[in-house]
Structures are given as C-alpha cells and as structure tokens.
Backbone as a printed PyTorch tensor [residue, N CA C, xyz], in Angstrom:
tensor([[[152.7500,  98.6240,  96.9890],
         [153.1850,  98.6800,  98.4190],
         [154.2800,  99.8760,  98.4140]],

        [[154.8040, 100.5970,  98.2270],
         [155.7340, 101.4730,  98.1020],
         [154.7470, 103.0110,  97.6570]],

        [[154.2660, 102.9360,  97.4820],
         [152.7790, 104.2260,  97.3910],
         [151.9410, 104.3080,  98.3850]],

        [[151.3500, 103.0260,  99.4090],
         [151.1040, 102.7910, 100.5360],
         [152.1250, 103.0860, 101.4840]],

        [[153.1330, 102.8580, 101.4400],
         [153.9720, 103.1950, 102.3760],
         [154.5150, 104.9090, 102.5730]],

        [[154.8260, 105.3990, 101.3630],
         [154.6130, 106.5180, 101.6510],
         [153.7180, 107.6330, 101.9410]],

        [[152.4530, 106.8750, 101.8530],
         [151.4660, 108.0540, 102.1600],
         [151.3570, 107.7430, 103.7460]],

        [[151.3020, 106.4070, 104.0700],
         [151.1450, 106.1050, 105.5570],
         [152.2730, 107.0150, 106.1250]],

        [[153.8140, 107.3670, 105.7500],
         [154.7520, 107.9970, 106.0460],
         [154.5900, 109.4530, 106.4720]],

        [[153.3020, 110.0240, 105.6230],
         [153.4450, 110.9410, 105.7080],
         [152.1510, 111.7710, 106.3080]],

        [[151.7020, 110.8080, 106.6030],
         [150.1520, 111.3640, 107.3910],
         [150.1440, 110.7780, 108.7660]],

        [[150.2820, 109.4080, 109.0390],
         [150.0080, 109.0000, 110.3010],
         [150.8900, 109.8140, 111.8230]],

        [[149.7560, 109.9400, 112.7590],
         [150.7390, 110.7920, 113.7820],
         [150.9050, 109.4040, 114.5550]],

        [[151.5080, 109.4220, 115.1290],
         [152.3030, 108.3890, 116.6630],
         [152.3080, 109.1240, 117.7640]],

        [[151.3400, 108.7820, 118.8270],
         [151.3960, 108.8440, 120.4140],
         [152.6420, 109.1060, 120.8310]],

        [[153.0610, 110.1020, 121.3480],
         [154.2510, 109.2340, 122.2090],
         [154.4040, 108.6650, 123.5250]],

        [[155.3880, 107.7100, 123.8830],
         [155.5820, 106.8560, 124.9510],
         [156.9900, 106.7560, 125.0340]],

        [[157.2550, 105.8790, 125.3420],
         [158.5840, 105.3790, 126.0010],
         [159.4510, 104.5440, 125.1560]],

        [[159.9980, 104.6800, 124.1070],
         [160.7030, 103.2690, 123.4420],
         [161.2810, 102.1840, 124.0400]],

        [[160.1050, 100.6790, 123.5890],
         [161.1030,  99.1080, 124.4400],
         [162.6790,  99.1300, 124.4620]],

        [[163.3430,  98.6240, 125.1880],
         [164.4270,  98.3960, 125.4580],
         [164.0550,  96.8220, 125.6830]],

        [[165.3860,  95.9370, 125.4240],
         [165.6650,  94.7110, 125.5830],
         [165.2270,  94.0030, 127.1190]],

        [[165.7380,  95.2320, 128.1510],
         [165.4770,  94.8250, 129.1890],
         [164.1110,  95.1030, 130.2320]],

        [[163.2930,  95.5100, 128.7450],
         [161.3990,  95.2710, 129.8350],
         [161.1570,  94.1440, 130.4870]],

        [[160.5050,  94.0470, 131.1420],
         [159.5710,  93.0140, 131.5790],
         [159.4150,  92.2250, 130.9470]],

        [[159.3200,  90.7430, 130.6630],
         [159.2840,  89.6350, 129.8290],
         [157.7350,  89.3460, 130.1930]],

        [[156.9410,  89.3310, 128.7940],
         [155.5670,  88.2150, 128.8950],
         [155.8920,  87.0820, 129.4920]],

        [[154.2980,  86.3620, 128.7320],
         [154.2510,  85.1290, 129.5170],
         [154.3180,  84.3910, 127.9210]],

        [[155.6090,  83.9140, 127.9810],
         [155.6040,  83.2970, 126.4050],
         [155.4120,  81.5120, 127.2290]],

        [[155.2950,  81.1660, 127.8700],
         [155.0710,  79.7310, 128.0380],
         [156.6220,  78.7280, 128.4240]],

        [[156.4770,  77.6830, 127.4760],
         [157.6910,  76.7520, 127.0500],
         [158.5720,  77.3430, 126.1650]],

        [[158.3490,  78.9380, 125.9890],
         [159.5010,  79.5360, 124.2460],
         [161.0840,  79.1790, 125.1220]],

        [[161.5890,  79.1000, 123.6910],
         [162.9610,  79.3620, 124.3940],
         [163.4040,  79.6290, 122.8420]],

        [[164.2130,  81.1150, 122.6850],
         [164.7660,  81.0340, 120.8110],
         [165.9300,  80.1810, 120.4660]],

        [[165.5920,  79.3610, 119.4540],
         [166.6380,  78.5970, 118.6420],
         [167.1060,  78.9450, 117.4500]],

        [[166.7810,  79.5420, 116.5160],
         [167.4090,  79.6930, 115.2860],
         [166.4750,  81.2350, 114.7670]],

        [[167.1500,  82.4560, 114.4610],
         [166.9720,  83.2210, 114.5440],
         [167.3380,  84.2330, 113.2850]],

        [[166.2440,  83.8780, 112.1560],
         [166.9340,  83.7410, 110.8760],
         [166.2120,  85.3060, 110.3610]],

        [[166.7500,  86.5250, 109.8860],
         [166.4200,  87.4570, 108.9510],
         [167.0270,  87.4120, 107.8730]],

        [[166.3830,  87.9590, 106.6020],
         [166.4280,  87.9520, 105.4900],
         [166.2480,  89.0880, 105.3620]],

        [[166.5770,  89.9370, 104.0380],
         [165.5400,  90.8380, 103.6030],
         [166.1270,  91.3050, 101.4990]],

        [[165.5860,  89.6730, 101.1200],
         [165.7390,  89.9700,  99.8360],
         [165.2280,  90.6390,  98.6760]],

        [[163.5410,  90.9730,  99.3200],
         [162.9010,  92.0360,  98.0600],
         [162.5780,  93.0520,  99.2180]],

        [[163.3210,  93.5460, 100.1550],
         [163.1700,  94.8790, 100.2300],
         [162.7010,  95.8870,  99.7560]],

        [[161.6230,  96.9110, 100.1870],
         [161.3670,  98.1020,  99.3520],
         [161.5240,  99.0650, 100.0640]],

        [[162.7020,  99.7880,  99.8410],
         [162.7640, 101.4320, 100.1750],
         [161.6520, 102.6410,  99.5430]],

        [[160.7020, 102.9900, 100.5160],
         [159.9670, 104.0510, 100.0570],
         [161.2890, 105.5670,  99.1150]],

        [[160.2370, 105.8930,  98.1370],
         [161.1770, 106.9740,  97.7570],
         [161.3320, 108.2030,  98.5610]],

        [[162.4170, 108.9270,  99.1470],
         [162.2650, 109.9160,  99.6450],
         [163.1190, 109.4150, 101.1320]],

        [[163.4800, 108.0400, 101.3410],
         [163.6740, 107.4110, 102.7490],
         [165.3360, 108.1810, 102.7840]],

        [[165.5040, 107.8160, 103.9710],
         [167.7180, 107.9350, 104.0320],
         [167.7870, 106.3500, 103.5120]],

        [[168.9580, 106.2640, 103.3410],
         [169.0420, 105.3250, 102.2260],
         [169.6350, 104.3430, 103.1980]],

        [[169.5550, 102.5460, 103.6100],
         [169.4020, 101.7330, 104.1260],
         [169.9870, 100.6770, 103.2010]],

        [[170.8950, 100.0780, 103.9040],
         [170.9500,  98.7780, 102.9740],
         [170.4340,  97.2820, 103.5090]],

        [[169.9660,  96.4940, 102.6350],
         [169.4870,  95.5810, 103.3620],
         [170.3330,  94.7800, 104.6720]],

        [[171.6310,  94.7090, 104.5000],
         [172.3130,  93.6660, 105.3830],
         [172.3440,  94.6380, 106.7080]],

        [[172.5090,  95.8610, 106.5270],
         [172.1760,  97.0570, 107.8010],
         [170.8420,  96.3860, 108.8490]],

        [[169.6710,  96.0410, 108.0160],
         [168.5900,  95.4640, 108.4370],
         [168.4300,  94.2470, 108.8370]],

        [[169.0380,  93.4650, 108.4140],
         [169.0670,  91.6150, 108.6850],
         [170.1320,  92.0570, 110.0560]],

        [[171.5760,  92.6670, 110.4600],
         [171.5860,  92.5100, 111.2400],
         [171.4230,  93.3990, 112.4350]],

        [[170.7300,  94.1890, 112.4000],
         [170.0680,  95.3110, 113.6320],
         [169.0670,  93.9000, 114.1660]],

        [[168.2010,  93.9120, 112.8970],
         [166.8300,  92.7770, 113.2450],
         [167.7490,  91.7820, 114.1310]],

        [[168.7140,  91.2720, 113.2550],
         [169.0050,  90.1220, 114.2350],
         [169.5040,  90.2030, 115.5980]],

        [[170.3010,  91.6180, 115.3280],
         [170.7760,  91.5440, 116.8630],
         [169.5750,  91.9120, 118.1410]],

        [[168.1020,  92.4550, 118.0080],
         [167.1660,  92.9570, 118.3120],
         [166.5760,  91.7690, 118.9000]],

        [[165.8100,  90.8480, 118.3140],
         [165.4500,  89.7630, 118.1540],
         [166.5400,  89.1000, 118.8430]],

        [[167.7580,  88.6690, 118.6480],
         [168.4620,  87.6780, 119.7240],
         [168.2040,  88.7110, 121.4390]],

        [[168.3530,  89.9700, 121.0810],
         [168.7750,  90.6950, 122.7680],
         [167.0090,  90.2790, 123.5700]],

        [[166.4720,  90.4620, 122.9150],
         [164.9150,  90.2140, 123.6850],
         [164.7160,  89.0080, 123.9140]],

        [[164.6410,  87.7360, 122.7800],
         [164.0510,  86.9700, 122.9070],
         [165.3120,  85.8650, 123.2880]],

        [[166.1460,  86.0040, 123.8730],
         [166.7630,  85.1460, 124.1690],
         [167.0850,  85.0570, 125.8320]],

        [[166.2160,  86.3470, 126.4040],
         [166.1040,  86.0980, 127.7690],
         [164.9320,  85.3250, 128.2840]],

        [[164.0120,  84.5640, 127.3070],
         [163.6170,  83.4530, 127.8030],
         [163.9600,  82.2530, 127.8880]],

        [[163.7540,  81.5270, 129.2160],
         [164.5320,  80.2080, 129.2600],
         [162.9760,  78.9640, 129.3370]],

        [[162.5210,  79.1960, 128.5370],
         [161.5150,  77.7190, 128.2760],
         [162.2990,  76.8580, 128.0390]],

        [[161.4690,  75.9360, 128.0700],
         [161.7320,  74.0440, 127.9840],
         [161.8440,  73.4950, 126.5500]],

        [[161.2680,  74.1130, 125.8240],
         [161.0270,  74.2050, 124.0260],
         [161.5620,  74.8580, 123.2890]],

        [[162.1680,  74.6980, 122.1090],
         [162.6130,  75.8730, 120.9700],
         [161.8410,  76.2770, 120.0290]],

        [[161.6610,  77.4600, 119.6200],
         [161.1520,  77.6090, 118.5730],
         [162.4670,  78.8500, 118.0910]],

        [[161.9150,  79.1790, 116.8570],
         [162.9490,  79.5530, 115.5120],
         [161.5430,  80.4980, 114.6320]],

        [[162.4920,  81.6290, 114.9040],
         [162.1910,  82.6680, 113.8910],
         [162.6470,  82.6030, 112.4790]],

        [[161.6650,  83.0200, 111.1250],
         [162.0940,  83.1510, 110.0370],
         [161.4890,  85.0180, 109.8540]],

        [[161.9990,  86.1240, 109.5910],
         [161.9840,  87.2960, 109.5150],
         [162.2170,  87.5640, 108.3260]],

        [[161.5300,  88.6980, 107.2890],
         [161.6390,  88.6740, 106.2050],
         [161.1760,  90.4270, 106.2420]],

        [[162.3570,  91.0440, 106.0800],
         [162.3280,  92.9830, 105.8990],
         [161.5070,  93.1850, 104.7960]],

        [[160.1740,  93.8130, 104.5770],
         [159.7020,  93.6540, 103.3230],
         [159.9350,  95.3120, 102.3030]],

        [[160.0840,  96.6650, 103.5010],
         [160.0910,  97.7050, 102.9970],
         [160.2900,  98.8090, 104.6840]],

        [[160.7690, 100.3410, 104.1980],
         [160.9560, 100.9000, 104.7900],
         [160.8590, 102.1880, 104.4450]],

        [[161.0160, 103.1560, 105.3130],
         [161.1820, 104.6630, 105.6030],
         [161.6980, 105.2590, 106.6940]],

        [[162.7160, 105.3400, 106.4620],
         [163.5100, 106.2680, 107.0160],
         [163.5310, 107.8180, 107.2270]],

        [[162.6750, 108.7430, 107.8300],
         [162.3010, 109.8940, 107.4970],
         [163.4360, 110.6840, 107.0250]],

        [[163.8430, 111.4920, 106.3260],
         [164.7620, 112.6730, 106.3770],
         [164.3730, 113.8180, 107.0480]],

        [[165.0870, 114.5720, 106.8420],
         [164.8450, 115.9720, 107.0720],
         [163.6130, 116.8700, 107.1360]],

        [[162.3310, 117.5730, 107.0660],
         [161.6550, 117.8340, 106.5840],
         [161.5180, 119.4830, 107.3090]],

        [[160.4330, 120.1820, 106.6110],
         [159.9000, 121.4620, 107.3420],
         [159.4050, 120.9600, 108.6120]],

        [[159.6760, 121.7540, 109.8380],
         [158.7100, 120.9280, 111.2460],
         [157.1640, 121.3390, 110.8740]],

        [[156.3490, 120.1160, 111.4820],
         [154.8940, 120.9980, 111.7620],
         [154.0400, 121.0300, 110.2430]],

        [[155.0010, 120.8450, 109.2090],
         [154.2450, 120.8730, 107.7480],
         [154.3610, 119.9280, 107.2330]],

        [[155.8250, 119.2140, 106.8190],
         [155.9500, 118.2380, 106.4150],
         [157.1080, 117.7240, 107.1630]],

        [[156.5650, 116.7180, 108.0300],
         [157.6950, 115.5620, 108.8930],
         [156.9990, 114.5450, 108.7580]],

        [[157.4370, 113.6620, 107.7410],
         [157.0030, 112.2850, 107.6260],
         [157.2890, 111.1470, 108.7940]],

        [[156.9150, 110.2160, 108.9360],
         [157.3050, 109.1610, 110.2800],
         [157.9140, 108.5300, 109.4200]],

        [[158.7540, 107.9810, 110.2870],
         [159.5430, 106.6120, 109.8080],
         [158.6850, 105.1290, 110.0450]],

        [[158.7500, 104.0000, 109.2170],
         [158.3510, 103.3740, 109.1510],
         [159.1890, 101.9740, 108.5380]],

        [[158.4000, 100.8870, 109.6330],
         [158.9570,  99.7730, 108.7870],
         [158.3440,  98.1000, 108.8460]],

        [[158.1980,  97.3710, 107.7660],
         [157.5270,  96.1900, 107.5420],
         [157.9700,  94.9950, 107.8160]],

        [[158.0760,  94.1140, 108.1090],
         [158.7510,  93.0300, 108.7900],
         [157.4100,  91.7070, 108.7050]],

        [[157.7670,  90.8350, 107.4870],
         [156.6830,  89.4130, 108.1120],
         [157.4440,  88.4070, 109.2640]],

        [[156.6010,  87.6990, 109.5060],
         [157.4700,  87.0320, 110.6540],
         [156.1250,  85.5420, 110.5930]],

        [[157.7200,  84.3640, 110.8710],
         [156.9980,  82.8770, 110.8110],
         [157.7600,  82.3540, 112.1310]],

        [[156.9120,  81.5170, 112.6460],
         [157.3010,  80.7890, 114.2160],
         [157.6370,  79.7020, 114.2140]],

        [[158.6000,  79.2100, 114.4310],
         [158.8540,  77.4100, 114.1290],
         [158.8980,  76.4480, 115.6690]],

        [[157.2070,  75.5550, 114.9580],
         [157.6080,  74.7550, 116.6300],
         [159.0870,  73.4690, 116.4050]],

        [[160.5090,  73.3600, 117.0280],
         [161.4760,  73.0360, 116.6800],
         [161.0930,  71.3980, 116.9580]],

        [[160.1040,  71.0320, 117.7180],
         [159.8060,  69.7520, 118.3950],
         [159.5390,  68.9470, 117.2100]],

        [[157.8740,  69.6620, 116.9930],
         [156.9760,  69.6090, 115.9610],
         [157.6330,  69.5150, 114.3340]],

        [[158.6640,  70.1150, 114.6000],
         [159.1620,  70.6540, 112.8770],
         [157.9300,  70.9990, 111.7400]],

        [[157.2480,  71.9170, 112.5010],
         [156.2060,  73.1560, 111.9780],
         [155.6180,  74.7540, 112.2140]],

        [[155.3070,  74.7810, 111.2210],
         [155.1630,  76.4060, 111.5810],
         [154.0550,  76.4450, 112.8090]],

        [[154.3910,  77.3150, 113.7090],
         [152.5240,  77.7330, 114.2170],
         [151.7210,  78.3510, 113.5620]],

        [[152.3190,  79.5630, 112.5750],
         [151.6520,  80.4400, 111.8200],
         [151.2720,  79.9910, 110.4950]],

        [[150.5440,  79.4500, 109.6780],
         [150.0270,  79.1800, 108.6050],
         [150.8000,  79.5440, 107.1140]],

        [[150.5230,  81.2590, 107.3620],
         [151.1860,  82.5390, 106.6060],
         [151.4900,  83.0980, 107.7040]],

        [[152.9150,  84.0110, 107.2080],
         [153.6040,  84.7970, 107.7690],
         [153.0040,  85.9460, 108.4570]],

        [[152.7460,  86.2920, 109.4090],
         [152.2580,  87.1850, 110.0110],
         [152.9730,  88.8170, 109.8880]],

        [[152.0070,  90.2000, 109.0030],
         [152.5160,  90.9820, 108.6340],
         [152.8900,  92.0280, 109.8860]],

        [[153.9970,  93.0500, 110.0860],
         [153.6200,  94.0080, 111.1220],
         [154.3800,  95.4380, 110.3260]],

        [[153.4180,  95.9910, 110.7710],
         [153.9760,  97.5560, 110.2150],
         [154.4390,  98.5920, 111.1000]],

        [[155.5890,  98.7110, 111.5950],
         [155.4330, 100.0080, 112.8740],
         [155.9410, 100.8310, 112.3700]],

        [[155.8170, 101.6920, 113.2940],
         [156.4300, 103.1780, 113.4570],
         [157.0840, 103.5800, 114.2450]],

        [[158.0640, 104.6490, 114.7300],
         [159.0710, 104.9770, 115.1180],
         [158.2100, 105.4910, 116.1510]],

        [[159.1440, 105.5110, 117.9940],
         [158.0370, 106.1660, 118.7820],
         [159.0160, 107.3120, 118.7990]],

        [[157.7620, 108.2970, 118.9420],
         [157.8830, 109.9260, 119.0900],
         [158.4220, 110.2050, 120.4010]],

        [[159.2440, 111.3020, 120.5040],
         [159.2710, 112.0980, 121.8780],
         [158.3280, 113.8330, 121.6040]],

        [[158.5950, 114.2860, 122.3210],
         [157.8010, 115.8170, 122.2610],
         [159.1510, 116.3730, 120.7780]],

        [[160.1590, 116.6620, 121.0760],
         [161.0180, 116.7190, 120.0590],
         [160.7180, 116.6200, 118.5230]],

        [[161.1660, 115.0360, 118.4320],
         [160.5010, 114.8120, 117.4370],
         [159.4670, 114.7000, 117.1150]],

        [[158.0400, 114.8480, 117.4830],
         [157.0460, 114.8840, 116.9830],
         [156.5520, 116.3550, 116.6950]],

        [[157.6130, 117.4930, 116.9080],
         [157.3050, 118.6170, 116.5390],
         [158.2740, 119.0540, 115.8360]],

        [[159.1600, 118.4950, 115.7390],
         [160.5690, 118.3690, 114.5480],
         [161.1330, 117.8590, 113.3260]],

        [[160.0140, 116.1520, 113.8580],
         [160.0750, 115.3720, 112.7530],
         [161.3990, 114.8750, 113.0490]],

        [[161.3530, 113.0340, 113.1590],
         [162.3260, 112.5320, 113.7110],
         [163.7980, 113.0980, 112.1610]],

        [[163.7530, 113.0030, 111.7720],
         [164.8180, 113.1550, 110.7180],
         [165.1280, 114.6090, 110.8900]],

        [[164.9230, 115.6190, 111.9710],
         [165.8790, 116.4210, 111.7000],
         [166.1620, 116.4480, 113.5280]],

        [[165.8070, 115.3840, 114.2370],
         [166.3400, 115.5840, 115.2850],
         [166.7290, 114.0270, 115.9550]],

        [[166.8230, 113.3090, 115.0490],
         [167.6280, 111.8120, 115.0810],
         [168.5850, 111.4110, 114.1790]],

        [[169.5520, 110.9970, 114.6790],
         [170.1970, 110.1300, 113.4180],
         [169.6250, 108.8230, 113.0320]],

        [[170.0230, 108.9630, 111.5580],
         [169.8700, 107.5910, 110.6730],
         [169.8310, 106.2840, 111.5070]],

        [[170.6590, 106.3760, 112.5850],
         [170.9940, 104.7770, 113.3230],
         [169.7590, 104.9370, 114.1060]],

        [[169.8970, 106.1070, 115.1980],
         [168.6660, 106.1060, 116.0520],
         [167.1330, 105.9920, 115.6060]],

        [[167.0750, 106.5580, 114.4270],
         [165.5710, 105.5890, 113.8330],
         [165.5790, 104.1030, 113.3530]],

        [[166.4170, 104.1870, 112.8530],
         [166.4550, 102.3230, 112.3390],
         [166.5360, 101.5830, 113.7000]],

        [[166.8500, 102.1460, 115.1990],
         [166.8640, 101.3310, 116.4390],
         [165.7100, 101.6730, 116.6070]],

        [[164.9790, 102.4460, 116.7930],
         [163.7670, 102.5740, 117.4600],
         [162.7470, 101.8840, 116.4750]],

        [[163.1100, 102.1870, 115.4110],
         [162.2220, 101.0970, 114.3510],
         [162.0770,  99.1160, 114.5940]],

        [[163.4780,  98.8980, 114.5360],
         [163.8640,  97.5530, 115.0620],
         [162.9050,  97.2040, 116.5930]],

        [[163.1840,  98.2650, 117.4290],
         [162.7850,  97.3910, 118.9440],
         [161.3870,  97.6410, 118.7960]],

        [[160.5080,  99.0300, 118.3420],
         [159.2860,  98.6830, 117.9970],
         [158.9260,  97.3330, 117.2820]],

        [[159.1690,  96.9290, 116.7850],
         [159.3300,  95.1220, 115.4010],
         [159.0700,  94.2840, 116.9200]],

        [[160.2980,  94.3370, 117.0410],
         [159.9760,  93.2480, 118.0500],
         [159.3450,  93.0760, 119.4510]],

        [[159.0320,  93.9600, 119.8580],
         [157.9360,  94.7670, 120.9040],
         [156.1990,  93.9250, 120.3080]],

        [[156.3540,  94.0520, 119.0440],
         [154.5310,  93.9990, 118.2440],
         [155.1090,  92.3930, 118.3000]],

        [[155.9080,  91.7420, 117.4440],
         [156.1050,  90.5770, 117.4600],
         [156.0040,  89.6270, 118.5180]],

        [[156.3100,  89.9850, 120.0880],
         [156.2340,  89.7280, 121.2250],
         [154.7350,  90.0390, 121.4750]],

        [[154.7000,  90.9540, 121.4790],
         [152.9460,  91.2850, 122.1540],
         [151.7400,  89.9690, 121.1510]],

        [[152.1990,  89.5650, 120.0840],
         [151.4770,  88.8440, 119.0430],
         [151.1500,  87.5320, 119.4440]],

        [[152.8340,  86.9610, 119.6810],
         [153.0160,  85.5520, 120.5260],
         [152.2860,  85.5960, 122.0850]],

        [[152.2650,  87.0060, 122.5300],
         [151.9960,  86.4870, 124.1090],
         [150.2910,  86.2300, 123.5980]],

        [[149.5560,  86.8860, 122.9870],
         [148.5380,  86.6690, 122.6910],
         [147.7800,  85.1560, 122.0590]],

        [[148.7750,  85.1490, 120.8260],
         [148.4100,  83.8980, 120.2450],
         [148.7320,  82.6360, 121.4690]],

        [[149.8950,  82.7810, 122.2360],
         [150.0640,  81.4750, 123.6590],
         [148.7490,  81.7290, 124.3530]],

        [[148.4450,  82.8070, 124.7610],
         [147.1660,  82.9570, 125.5510],
         [145.5520,  82.2670, 125.2420]],

        [[145.8150,  82.7410, 123.6320],
         [144.2860,  82.2700, 122.9050],
         [144.1160,  81.3220, 122.6540]],

        [[145.2850,  80.7450, 121.8620],
         [145.6970,  79.4370, 121.1180],
         [146.8000,  78.1000, 122.0700]],

        [[147.5620,  78.3430, 122.9660],
         [148.2260,  77.5980, 123.4530],
         [149.7010,  77.4700, 122.8270]],

        [[150.3320,  78.5680, 122.1480],
         [151.0300,  78.1760, 121.2140],
         [152.4550,  77.6790, 121.7720]],

        [[152.5020,  77.7000, 122.9740],
         [154.3640,  77.4460, 123.6190],
         [153.5740,  77.0670, 125.2170]],

        [[152.7570,  75.9530, 125.1760],
         [152.3060,  75.3670, 126.0780],
         [153.3980,  74.5010, 126.5090]],

        [[153.6160,  73.9540, 127.7800],
         [154.8560,  73.1470, 128.2180],
         [153.8790,  71.4560, 128.2040]],

        [[152.9250,  70.9570, 127.8860],
         [152.5310,  69.7980, 127.7440],
         [153.1180,  69.0150, 126.8290]],

        [[153.1520,  67.7750, 126.8830],
         [153.4250,  67.1640, 125.6240],
         [154.8480,  67.5160, 124.6260]],

        [[156.1620,  67.9400, 125.5780],
         [157.0630,  68.5080, 124.9580],
         [157.9780,  67.1980, 124.2210]],

        [[158.1400,  67.3630, 123.3990],
         [159.7210,  66.1580, 122.6600],
         [160.7520,  67.0050, 123.2490]],

        [[161.9290,  66.1770, 123.2400],
         [163.4190,  67.0770, 123.1590],
         [163.7520,  67.9730, 122.2920]],

        [[163.9460,  69.0950, 122.5030],
         [164.3030,  70.0430, 121.4400],
         [165.3900,  69.5860, 120.5500]],

        [[165.4640,  69.4700, 119.2820],
         [166.5650,  69.2080, 118.1260],
         [166.9800,  70.8310, 117.6000]],

        [[166.9880,  70.2520, 116.2700],
         [167.1240,  71.1820, 115.2470],
         [166.9560,  71.1750, 114.0270]],

        [[165.6530,  70.7070, 113.8400],
         [164.5950,  70.0850, 112.9690],
         [164.1320,  71.0630, 112.0560]],

        [[164.3370,  72.4450, 112.8040],
         [163.4870,  73.5020, 112.1080],
         [164.3710,  74.2140, 111.2900]],

        [[165.6550,  73.6740, 111.0760],
         [166.7440,  74.7430, 110.3560],
         [166.0450,  74.7720, 108.9590]],

        [[165.0900,  73.7740, 108.6370],
         [164.5410,  73.6930, 107.4280],
         [163.6460,  74.6350, 106.8420]],

        [[163.6670,  75.9300, 108.0650],
         [162.5710,  77.0020, 107.8970],
         [163.5430,  78.2190, 107.0300]],

        [[164.8490,  77.4530, 106.8560],
         [165.5410,  78.9850, 106.1320],
         [165.0210,  79.0980, 104.7570]],

        [[164.9340,  78.2360, 104.1760],
         [164.5170,  78.8850, 102.6570],
         [162.3960,  79.2820, 102.6570]],

        [[161.9920,  79.3150, 103.8010],
         [160.6640,  79.6880, 103.4540],
         [160.4070,  80.4440, 104.3570]],

        [[161.5900,  81.2610, 104.7510],
         [161.1340,  82.9310, 105.3570],
         [160.7190,  83.8570, 104.6850]],

        [[159.7950,  84.4310, 104.9140],
         [159.1300,  85.1130, 104.1630],
         [157.8150,  84.7570, 103.5620]],

        [[157.5520,  83.9180, 103.2580],
         [156.5610,  82.8900, 102.0860],
         [154.9870,  82.8320, 102.8240]]])
C-alpha cells in the first residue's frame, strides 16, 4: 500500500478547482441526519517522505470536518459513520516542476442505519483523495506553497466531498435514505464502533 501511495503521489496531476467548504450547497440525501461520527486511525500508514502527521490529528480533523458538513442535514432518520484513516502522504517541499509530489489521503467508510441497526454498505467503501491545486501550488508544489495544516485541511475536505457524492449516488440509485417506513431513531448503531474500517 505504501509503495502504491508513493507512486501516485509523485505522478498524478490534479485539475485546479475551488476547494470545497462545509457551507457549499447540500446534495439530496433524503431523510439523512447525522448520528454518531466515529473516526479512527489504528493502522494508518504514512508514505515515506511525507510531512509528519500524528494519527490523532487526522482523527480530530476528519471528525470536525465530517461534523461540520453532515450536521447541516436535518432529515428524519439517524445514520452513523464509521471512518478509518488508512494512509496519507502530505507533500514536503520539492523542486518546482521537477519533483512536486501531490498530497493524498485514503479512508474507508461505513454508513449505518440507526433504526435498522445495520450497515448500508456491507464492505467499507475506500476513498483515495488528493488535495485541490491552485495555480501556485500546481507550479511550485503544495509543499512549497502551503503549510502542513493547509494541506491536511484540503485533503480532509476533499474526502468529505467524495463521501457525500457517493452517498448521494447511493440514495438516488439504491434508496439509501428514503423517508418511507422509518422507525423512531434510537442509538442502536453505537455497536458500530468496534467494526469501523472492517
């Protein structure tokens, strides 16, 4: 896994676009309302050469960003996140245009239906995201133009955006967050905690 991350971080080019924020327009997630927001990083792997980041820093950052985005949904049913941080590469400074590696973050996500006390996705969904580039960071490399914290924030917000896009697709195609047949929300899915990232 580390070797794959390193290769991708060194070679991928990312199209410049505006970084997402928690205040962007919401997507259609039907009856979704955020319950437990559990982020863990027990086996996170750092690609050699990355700027140092402690596992708890990823846990705190992703917990905050997931909460900031998904707490805006006010549906009638509770759903819970189990998120495992799998690996990362936060780009150091490099030689512009010659060696400007791209930061990357990988997470696994499970969504739980509280009322049914079951996973919506039988296997965790894996997301591998890259930081959004600007003209400056594209030319100079983000390690030269951004602080470590700015790089981490960009990765976390891009991860949240990809998770949300995936959830909206699942809702549209498979009715994940349909409003019909709801039971009264409780707290049954707290049992999801030991299974995060499985």
